[in-house]
C-alpha positions as CSV (number, residue, x, y, z in Angstrom):
1,M,-55.0,-43.7,-19.6
2,D,-57.9,-40.8,-19.8
3,I,-56.1,-38.1,-18.9
4,N,-59.7,-36.2,-18.0
5,G,-59.7,-35.6,-13.7
6,K,-56.5,-37.4,-13.4
7,R,-54.5,-36.7,-9.7
8,I,-51.4,-36.4,-11.0
9,A,-48.3,-34.8,-9.0
10,I,-45.1,-33.6,-11.2
11,T,-41.5,-33.5,-9.7
12,G,-39.7,-30.8,-11.4
13,S,-42.5,-28.9,-13.0
14,S,-41.6,-25.3,-11.3
15,S,-39.3,-25.0,-15.6
16,G,-38.7,-27.0,-18.6
17,I,-40.2,-30.1,-19.6
18,G,-42.0,-31.1,-16.3
19,Q,-43.6,-27.5,-16.4
20,A,-45.1,-27.0,-20.1
21,L,-46.0,-31.3,-19.1
22,A,-48.2,-29.8,-15.7
23,K,-49.8,-26.8,-18.7
24,A,-50.6,-30.0,-20.7
25,L,-52.0,-32.3,-18.5
26,A,-53.5,-29.1,-16.6
27,K,-55.5,-28.6,-20.3
28,Q,-56.9,-32.2,-20.2
29,G,-58.8,-31.8,-17.6
30,A,-56.0,-33.1,-14.6
31,E,-55.6,-31.5,-11.0
32,M,-51.6,-30.9,-11.2
33,L,-49.7,-31.4,-8.2
34,I,-46.8,-28.8,-8.6
35,I,-43.4,-29.8,-7.5
36,G,-40.1,-27.8,-7.2
37,R,-36.6,-27.0,-5.5
38,R,-37.5,-23.3,-5.2
39,E,-40.9,-22.2,-4.0
40,A,-41.9,-18.4,-5.8
41,A,-40.7,-20.8,-9.4
42,A,-43.3,-23.9,-8.7
43,S,-45.9,-21.0,-6.4
44,L,-45.6,-19.5,-10.1
45,T,-46.2,-21.9,-12.1
46,A,-49.6,-23.8,-10.7
47,S,-50.9,-19.9,-10.5
48,G,-50.7,-19.7,-13.9
49,I,-52.3,-23.2,-15.2
50,N,-55.5,-21.9,-12.1
51,Q,-55.8,-18.2,-13.6
52,T,-56.8,-20.1,-17.4
53,G,-59.1,-22.7,-15.9
54,G,-56.9,-25.6,-14.8
55,R,-57.1,-26.7,-11.0
56,A,-53.2,-27.2,-9.8
57,H,-51.3,-26.8,-6.0
58,F,-47.2,-26.3,-5.6
59,V,-45.1,-27.8,-2.9
60,A,-41.4,-26.9,-2.6
61,A,-39.5,-29.8,-2.0
62,D,-36.1,-30.7,-2.8
63,I,-37.2,-34.3,-3.1
64,T,-33.3,-36.3,-3.1
65,T,-33.5,-35.4,1.1
66,A,-36.0,-38.1,3.5
67,A,-37.4,-34.6,4.1
68,G,-38.5,-33.4,0.9
69,C,-39.7,-36.8,0.2
70,A,-41.8,-36.6,3.2
71,S,-43.3,-33.1,2.3
72,V,-44.7,-34.1,-0.8
73,V,-46.1,-37.5,0.2
74,A,-47.9,-35.1,2.4
75,A,-48.5,-32.8,0.3
76,I,-50.5,-35.0,-2.0
77,Q,-52.2,-36.3,0.4
78,L,-53.4,-33.1,1.4
79,R,-54.2,-31.0,-1.7
80,L,-55.0,-33.5,-4.4
81,G,-56.5,-36.4,-1.8
82,G,-54.7,-39.6,-3.4
83,L,-52.7,-40.3,-6.2
84,D,-53.2,-41.1,-9.7
85,M,-50.2,-40.2,-11.6
86,L,-46.7,-39.9,-10.8
87,I,-44.3,-38.5,-13.2
88,N,-40.2,-38.3,-12.2
89,S,-39.6,-35.5,-14.4
90,A,-36.9,-34.1,-12.1
91,G,-33.5,-33.5,-12.5
92,G,-29.9,-32.4,-13.0
93,V,-26.4,-32.8,-15.6
94,R,-22.9,-32.4,-15.4
95,G,-21.1,-32.3,-18.3
96,G,-17.3,-32.6,-18.2
97,R,-14.3,-35.7,-18.2
98,I,-15.4,-38.0,-15.0
99,E,-11.8,-36.3,-13.2
100,D,-12.7,-33.3,-13.4
101,I,-16.5,-32.9,-11.9
102,S,-16.4,-33.0,-8.3
103,E,-17.7,-36.2,-6.1
104,S,-20.9,-33.8,-4.9
105,E,-22.1,-33.0,-8.1
106,L,-21.5,-36.7,-8.9
107,T,-23.7,-37.3,-6.8
108,Q,-26.0,-35.2,-7.4
109,M,-26.6,-36.6,-10.5
110,I,-27.2,-39.6,-9.2
111,E,-29.1,-38.4,-6.4
112,V,-31.9,-36.5,-8.2
113,N,-31.8,-38.2,-11.7
114,T,-32.0,-42.0,-10.2
115,L,-32.5,-42.4,-5.6
116,A,-34.7,-39.4,-5.3
117,P,-37.3,-41.0,-7.9
118,I,-37.0,-44.5,-6.6
119,L,-37.4,-43.6,-3.0
120,L,-40.7,-41.1,-4.1
121,T,-42.7,-44.2,-6.1
122,R,-42.5,-46.7,-3.4
123,A,-43.3,-43.8,-0.9
124,V,-47.0,-43.3,-3.1
125,L,-46.9,-46.3,-4.2
126,P,-50.5,-47.2,-1.4
127,M,-51.9,-44.2,-2.7
128,L,-51.4,-45.2,-6.4
129,R,-53.1,-48.6,-5.4
130,Q,-55.1,-47.3,-3.8
131,A,-56.4,-45.5,-7.7
132,G,-57.1,-48.9,-9.0
133,A,-55.8,-47.5,-12.2
134,A,-52.3,-45.9,-11.9
135,L,-49.6,-44.8,-13.5
136,V,-45.6,-44.1,-13.1
137,V,-43.9,-41.6,-15.6
138,N,-39.9,-41.7,-15.5
139,V,-37.6,-39.5,-17.5
140,A,-35.0,-40.7,-18.4
141,S,-32.7,-38.9,-21.5
142,A,-31.8,-40.7,-24.9
143,M,-28.8,-41.0,-23.2
144,G,-30.0,-43.4,-20.3
145,L,-30.2,-45.7,-24.0
146,V,-26.2,-44.5,-25.9
147,G,-24.3,-43.7,-23.2
148,A,-21.9,-40.5,-25.0
149,P,-18.6,-39.5,-23.9
150,F,-17.8,-36.6,-21.0
151,Y,-21.9,-37.1,-19.3
152,A,-20.8,-40.9,-18.2
153,T,-22.6,-40.7,-14.7
154,Y,-25.3,-38.9,-15.9
155,A,-25.9,-41.5,-18.9
156,A,-25.6,-44.2,-15.5
157,S,-28.5,-42.2,-13.4
158,K,-30.8,-42.3,-16.4
159,A,-30.1,-45.6,-17.7
160,G,-30.5,-46.9,-13.6
161,I,-34.1,-44.7,-13.9
162,A,-35.1,-46.4,-17.1
163,M,-34.4,-50.4,-15.6
164,F,-36.0,-48.8,-12.7
165,G,-38.8,-48.1,-14.6
166,E,-38.9,-51.2,-16.8
167,A,-38.3,-53.8,-12.9
168,L,-41.3,-52.0,-11.7
169,R,-43.5,-52.7,-15.0
170,R,-43.3,-56.5,-14.2
171,E,-43.4,-56.3,-10.4
172,L,-47.0,-54.5,-11.2
173,K,-48.3,-56.2,-14.1
174,G,-51.5,-57.7,-13.1
175,E,-51.9,-54.6,-9.8
176,G,-53.0,-51.4,-11.5
177,I,-50.1,-49.5,-12.3
178,G,-49.2,-49.1,-15.5
179,V,-44.8,-47.5,-15.9
180,M,-44.2,-46.0,-18.7
181,T,-40.5,-44.5,-19.5
182,V,-39.5,-41.4,-21.7
183,Y,-36.9,-41.3,-23.6
184,P,-36.3,-36.9,-24.5
185,V,-33.2,-36.3,-27.0
186,A,-31.7,-32.4,-26.7
187,T,-35.0,-30.0,-25.7
188,D,-34.5,-26.6,-25.5
189,T,-35.1,-26.4,-21.9
190,P,-32.9,-24.5,-19.0
191,M,-31.1,-27.1,-18.4
192,M,-29.3,-26.7,-21.7
193,Q,-28.6,-23.7,-21.9
194,S,-25.0,-23.8,-20.9
195,S,-24.0,-26.5,-23.8
196,N,-23.0,-25.9,-26.1
197,A,-23.0,-28.2,-28.2
198,G,-24.6,-28.3,-31.4
199,P,-26.2,-30.4,-34.4
200,E,-23.0,-30.8,-35.9
201,L,-22.1,-33.1,-33.1
202,G,-25.2,-35.2,-32.9
203,F,-27.0,-32.9,-30.5
204,H,-30.4,-31.4,-32.7
205,K,-32.7,-29.3,-29.9
206,E,-36.2,-30.8,-30.3
207,T,-38.7,-28.0,-29.2
208,V,-40.7,-29.0,-25.4
209,E,-43.9,-28.9,-27.0
210,S,-42.5,-31.5,-29.3
211,V,-41.7,-33.8,-26.0
212,V,-44.4,-33.1,-24.3
213,D,-46.9,-34.0,-27.5
214,A,-45.2,-36.9,-27.9
215,I,-45.1,-37.8,-24.3
216,V,-49.1,-37.0,-23.9
217,D,-50.2,-39.3,-26.5
218,G,-48.2,-42.0,-24.5
219,I,-50.3,-41.9,-21.7
220,E,-53.5,-41.6,-23.4
221,Q,-52.5,-44.7,-25.6
222,D,-50.9,-46.6,-22.7
223,R,-47.5,-46.7,-24.2
224,L,-44.7,-49.0,-22.1
225,Q,-42.3,-45.7,-23.4
226,V,-41.6,-42.4,-25.2
227,V,-38.4,-42.2,-27.7
228,R,-37.6,-39.0,-28.8
229,G,-35.4,-38.4,-31.7
230,G,-37.1,-40.1,-35.2
231,D,-35.4,-42.3,-37.3
232,A,-32.0,-41.8,-37.3
233,R,-32.3,-42.0,-33.4
234,L,-33.9,-45.9,-33.1
235,Q,-31.0,-46.4,-35.9
236,M,-28.0,-45.6,-33.7
237,I,-29.6,-47.1,-30.6
238,E,-29.9,-50.4,-32.4
239,L,-26.4,-50.0,-34.1
240,N,-25.4,-49.8,-30.4
241,R,-26.5,-53.0,-30.0
242,T,-24.6,-54.3,-32.6
243,N,-22.5,-53.1,-33.3
244,P,-20.9,-50.9,-30.5
245,L,-17.7,-50.3,-31.8
246,A,-18.9,-48.3,-35.0
247,I,-20.7,-46.0,-32.1
248,D,-17.7,-45.3,-30.0
249,E,-15.4,-44.3,-33.9
250,R,-18.3,-41.8,-34.5
251,F,-17.5,-40.3,-31.0
252,Q,-13.5,-41.0,-31.5
253,Q,-13.7,-38.4,-34.2
254,L,-15.7,-36.0,-32.2
255,K,-14.5,-35.9,-28.7
256,P,-11.9,-32.8,-28.8
257,T,-14.7,-30.5,-30.4
258,L,-17.4,-32.3,-28.0
259,W,-15.4,-32.1,-24.4
260,E,-15.2,-27.6,-26.1
261,A,-18.7,-27.7,-26.6
262,V,-19.6,-29.9,-23.0
263,Q,-17.4,-29.6,-20.0
264,N,-19.1,-25.9,-18.5
265,H,-22.5,-27.4,-19.1
266,K,-23.9,-27.9,-15.3
267,A,-27.7,-27.8,-14.7
268,L,-27.7,-28.9,-11.1
């Protein structure tokens, strides 16, 4: 897809991967709608894009609520006049043993990572159909491919949005709307600040720039998915299919240290 001139709405774009991606797409000539829960942060992101010659608007909305979803749809119609691409980038995480995580935190992860993007995608489909050649991009996680201990619900929610995207892509095939799924590994963003898991535990943090470059390339090349982590990640995914007990054993050895590192990991 040629990004220049496209009208793009992106959730979770007032910080992290979403913010960096919004700036990169604006540089490519897209008109952006910045969507975030915090009005000041969303406004600042949009202003920064406009000050550097891009075109951006913002809407402050909690997409996990019906009112928030409706306000996003209204803002797309008002500010962009239609939609060529929806990027579901908003996400939340809470690490730790499942019995130590509150029910409200578990629910939050499922709502923001899975349910909200499904409902928002459904709501904007009429506008995407009118565009003629449109795209939905879902930012999942490497944990949606290989589940890690102490991230059971997070992994489930990211696997859920990944399978939603795969099924939706097949549902919409031939109808002018594509779907691409992104599987980032640990990325150096505010979401990871409360995690103490490092390379010794398999958490090799990528820069935001490298992840964003891969997503932009995926959009331009009409890829079905973008899997980060290089050959090591691809080998782990394959081993998880062919010999999952080997992955179980690897995590068994890491569990005590991993729990200490991620029990306070929270970005909701």
